N, C-alpha and C positions, 0 to 999 in steps of 0.2 A: 426624378428617377423613381420609378414604381417598382418596388421589390416584391416579386411574386404577383405579377400583374394579372395572372389568369387570362381570361378572354378579353381583357382590356376595358372593362366598364369605366373605371376611374380614369384610365389613361386616355381613352377616346373622348370622354367628357372634357377633360382639361385641355386636350388638343383643340377641341372645338372653340375653346375660349382664347385660343391664340398662343398657347404655350408650347415650347419645344420640349418634347418628352422622350425618355427612353424607358422601355418596359423590359423587365427581366423575368423569365419564367422557365421552369424545367420541362414543361409540356410542349412538345413540338406542335401539336394540333392547336393549342391556344395561340402560340406565336404566329402560326400560319393564318389563323382566323383574323388576328389583329392586322397582319400585313395585307390580307385581302380587303378588309374594310378600309384601311388607310389608302390603299391604291384606288379602290372604287370611288372613294370620297375625295380623292386628290389631297390627302392630308400629308403633306411633305415633311412636316415637323415631327413625325413619329419615327423613332428608331426602336428596334427590338433586338433582344439578345437571348438566345436559347442557352441557358446556363444552369448548372446544378449549384445552388447556393451553399452546398457543403464544401465547395472548392473556392479558392481565392478568386476574386473578381478581376484583379489586375486592371482596375479603372483609374489608376493614379495619374494617367495622362489627361484625364478629364476632370472637370469640376462641375458641381451641381449646386444650385441655389435652394432646391427643395427635394428632399428624399422622403418617400413615404412607404409604409408597409402596413397594409390593413389586413389583419388576421391571416398572416403568413408564417410568422415565427414559430408557431406551435407545430409546424410540420417539419422543422429542422431538428437535427440532433443537438442536444444541449451543449456539447463540447465545441460546436462551431459558432455559437451565437456571439460571444464576445469578440472573436476575430472578425466576423462579418460586420458587426456594428462599428468596430474600430476602423476597418477599411472604409466603411461608408462615411464615418466622421472625417477621415483624411481626405476624402474626395469632395467634401462639402466646402463651399466658399465661406470665408468669414462673413458673418451676418446671415448665412444660410440656415435653413431649418430642417428638422426631422419631425415627422408626425408618424407615430406608431399606435396601432390599436392591436391589442393582444389579450388572449385569455390568461388568467392568473391561477396558479395553484392555491386554492383556499377552501377550507371547510365551510359549509357542508356540501359544496358542489362537487359532483363527480363528472368530470369531463371525459370525453372519449379516450380510450386507451391508445388510439392512433395518434394522439397529440404527444409528440416525443419531447417537446420542450414547453414547460409551463413555468415561467418565472415565479419566484416568491413575491409576496406583497412588497411593493416599492423597490424591487431588485433593479429594474431598469431605470427608475428614477435616480437611484444612487449611482448606477453605472454612468449615466450622463453627467450628473452633478460632479462626480469624482473625476470626470474627464475634462472639467473646466467649461462645460456648457451651461448656459442659462436656461433654467426650466421655466418656460412661459406659462405652461398649463400642465397639470397632472391631476388625474382623478381615477378612481377605481369605483366602478359601479356595476350592479347586477344587470346582465343582459341575456339575450337568448341566441342560441345557435340556430342555424337553418335546419340542423338535424333534429329528428324527433326521438323521444325516448320510447320504451316498449309500450306505453299507453297511448302513444300518438301525440303527446304534448311536446312543444319545443324544449330542448335541453337548456337549462339555465346555468349560468356561470358568472364568475366575477371577471370583468374586463378592465384592462388598463388603457388609458388614453394619455399619451405623452406628446407634448409639443415642446421642443427644445431648440435653442438657437446657439450657433457656434459664435463665441465671442472672442476666442483667441485661436491662434494657429497651433495645433498640437504636433 
């Protein structure tokens, strides 16, 4: 399950490796582009869902072995994050994993004001740990955005990388 799949770069790559995938995004043009590529390439194992992640997903009838969100959470409202992650945890099979990459609120980095959610250092680490998940890998490291600052240099920020496994049914 690709949360905030955009135009499907990761979704399409993983589908080429033989995985069944579902991509969720709020942009209709992105979902249409993925569907066009999937149809053209006869990629029958791709499903898409046009959805605003500020609203409940109602995916409880499905289960996923792997859920990932790569630099998407920062575009969501902070008050929606824990409910979204909890719902995703509920739809994950025991033994399934979540992989998240996200910018973190940290000095001295000034990330764009358009980022409506920036977790504190280790916030999502503790969220998963407190939910009974096993943290397989967690790191925070300086990285660069695709956006440029006023001088034309890539904007730097602190990014979290979380790989967690569901070990109990919550």
